[in-house]
Steps between C-alpha positions, in 0.01 A plus 500: 500500500325609820213749491580868546300796638355588158350154448391469865314832483323405178400160638381616842312810378369346178607814311773567243819675617676783316800587719695404811748685722705301754524674838699230680581133466156412636279792392400619153265775387290375208273700271191326361352569157226723645765717669443359848827457691550207738778379728623147440683339791702180476455271800795377703311191619190316375295613803614862507274632224199316640562654841547851364196480272279374784634773728432778252144381447438467875618854562297630206187323627502723809446804275710722724846554350585507132651179364596430135257267325621145437464391137626147551764279653646152479795319655752723325336837437274771643343775289355811667412856404778757499463792743599827328736678738421833660647691794446447874261745660368563848140456386569164338687391813206583727260316268733202500509496880121496513483229235762288675302517824189384312698220332616370837144522634382277212656224705617143447378161623805455726854617558705343224197429282596511131284684248225293338664268244840599635755230589613421852860515378525860384775762482608835637724639229736214414466329838261211570215589737254243634142605556392276786183621678497564875268665752753648744713774342802490736533121467443508124738792439782330690449157346430589138661840443794564733652163594523340152718785373697520823589130466602549137719798588674299775540193277659715229734668750356848443389517864700346783328259736557731796350794312188302415418479869372858508252423219392181676442705814268729301306194381466372856368837617271564202177448698605790724651715223228466235256755640121466502346205317393592147308304234689371194551780247521467123867584443694595191783325678800659322413867524839661450542820300587316176157337499319832547445677167389862470275507194452782254132480597584644844453174686733249662509150351653191661676214321693179576309391811583216735136511609375308803306545821712677760529786747428839348800660670728278289417681174555837667831388649619394155414844359709658773790260462597607150338843493207635300431849361259697719496217755365733768195569282452128432497436874269795566251368244521155653446626854201710392334186364607230745703625798786274600521349846690689766873429493515410131814703446678291765411187301647613167823307559303190590318503166817587308673185624333290231607703193845565647563129553375429147751755371769348720447164329489656152761774526731437793657639811400866472138409553594264784629800694171683438299194607690478826445873562127456435486205740670700774266793437199269528624370835566844644183661359 
C-alpha cells in the first residue's frame, strides 16, 4: 500500500500525527501531536516537490514577503506550515506591495535562473517549465517562456497556425516592446490570486511558487490577470518602494502572454482567445 499524507507528515517532520483533513486530491491538512498544523502536498511529478521546496526557501531567504516554512520534502511529498486565514485589508495589501518590491530587488543570478538546489526542469502549476539561464530578457522570454507553450498549443490544435503569427510577431518585436533594461528579479513566478493568502496575522503570505529569475513586471502582470483584493494598494506600496519604469501599464499584456499560453495548454480555447488579445494589446501599446 502506498504512503498517505499522515505517514508522509510523520516521516518528514519527525513528529507523531493525531489527525488529518483532506482538502483536495493533492492537499491535506495534518495536525501533529504538539498541535502544530501543517499542509501536506502530494507531488504530481518527481521533480515538482523539489522545485517548489527550493522556490519557497529562496523566497523566504530574501526576508521580504511571508512564506510558509518548509518542514521537508521528497519525490512524492512536500510538508509546509499552514497559514491561518484572515481577511484582506488595505494595510496588508500596501505592506505586501512593499515586500514584493523588496523581494524582486533581492535579485537572481540571471533570467531563468532556478533557485539554489532547484531543478532546471520545474513547473508552473501542472505545466512543465524549464529554468534555463539567459542574460537578455527579451530573447530569453521569447525562447523559454512564450514560444514553448505557443508551439504546444498549435500542436494540440488549441491555437490555429495563422493565429500563432500574432504571438510570433510579439516575440520578434520584444527588444522594442520590453521597455528599459532591468536586472533579473527574484520572482514568485505564479503570483495569481489563489497563491496569495491573507493571514489572520494581518499579513499577506505567498504559496506555490514557480520561482526563477525574471522581469519584475511579470509578477505584477499575473496579479492583475486574475485579480487580487486591494490591488490598487498593492501597486501603490510597490511604487513607493521601487517605482516601475515608464510605460509599464502598456506592457501588462506582454507579460501576461506567458501565463495565458500556459493556461491555453492546460485548459483550452478560452485562454487562447485571451492570449491572442494580450498579444494584440502588446503590439498596439
